[in-house]
C-alpha positions as CSV (number, residue, x, y, z in Angstrom):
1,M,5.9,1.9,9.6
2,L,2.7,0.2,8.7
3,A,1.8,-0.3,12.4
4,Q,1.2,3.4,12.8
5,F,-1.9,3.2,10.5
6,R,-5.1,2.3,12.2
7,I,-6.9,1.9,8.9
8,S,-7.1,-0.9,6.3
9,Y,-4.7,-1.3,3.5
10,A,-7.6,-0.5,1.1
11,D,-8.2,2.8,2.9
12,I,-4.4,3.6,2.7
13,K,-4.6,3.0,-1.0
14,I,-7.6,5.3,-1.4
15,A,-5.7,8.0,0.6
16,I,-2.7,7.6,-1.7
17,V,-4.9,7.8,-4.9
18,E,-6.9,10.8,-3.6
19,L,-3.8,12.5,-2.1
20,N,-5.7,12.7,1.2
21,E,-3.5,14.9,3.4
22,D,-5.7,14.3,6.4
23,I,-4.5,10.7,6.4
24,L,-1.1,11.0,4.6
25,D,0.5,14.2,5.6
26,A,4.0,15.2,4.2
27,E,5.9,13.7,7.2
28,T,4.1,10.4,6.9
29,V,4.8,10.2,3.1
30,E,8.5,11.0,3.7
31,K,8.6,8.1,6.2
32,M,6.9,5.8,3.7
33,I,9.2,6.5,0.7
34,P,12.2,4.3,2.0
35,A,9.8,1.4,2.6
36,C,8.5,1.4,-1.0
37,P,9.0,-1.9,-2.7
38,T,11.2,-2.3,-5.7
39,A,9.6,-3.0,-9.1
40,E,10.8,-6.6,-8.8
41,E,9.2,-7.0,-5.4
42,T,5.9,-5.6,-6.7
43,I,5.9,-7.9,-9.6
44,Q,6.5,-10.9,-7.3
45,I,3.7,-10.0,-4.9
46,N,1.2,-9.2,-7.7
47,G,2.0,-12.6,-9.2
48,Y,1.0,-14.4,-6.0
49,E,-2.1,-16.4,-6.6
50,G,-2.6,-17.9,-3.1
51,D,-4.5,-16.6,-0.1
52,V,-3.4,-13.1,0.6
53,K,-4.1,-13.6,4.3
54,L,-1.1,-16.0,4.3
55,L,1.3,-13.3,3.3
56,G,3.2,-11.2,5.8
57,K,1.9,-7.7,6.7
58,A,4.4,-5.9,4.4
59,E,3.6,-8.2,1.5
60,Q,-0.2,-7.7,2.1
61,Y,0.4,-4.0,2.0
62,V,2.2,-4.2,-1.3
63,H,-0.5,-6.5,-2.7
64,F,-3.3,-4.1,-1.9
65,T,-1.6,-0.8,-2.7
66,A,0.3,-1.8,-5.9
67,S,-2.7,-3.5,-7.6
68,P,-4.5,-1.5,-10.3
69,C,-7.4,0.6,-9.3
70,S,-10.2,2.6,-10.9
71,L,-10.0,6.3,-10.5
72,P,-13.1,8.4,-10.2
73,T,-13.9,10.4,-13.3
C-alpha cells in the first residue's frame, strides 16, 4: 500500500490533516483504512525512542502519521 505513494511520510501526514483530495482521493483512502494500525500498535511505535530509520517502512509510516501535529489556525 505505502509503495504507491511517491511522497514522504510527512507529506502524507499533511495530506491527511488537510484532507487533500489531490493526493488522497476516496479510492486511496478506502485502501488505506484496512492498513490502519490498532491503538496498541500506535502506542508501541510512538513509545519507540531509538533511531526511526531502523524501523520497518510500515512502522516508520505509523511513527510519522500518528504523532501529534500542529494544525494551522
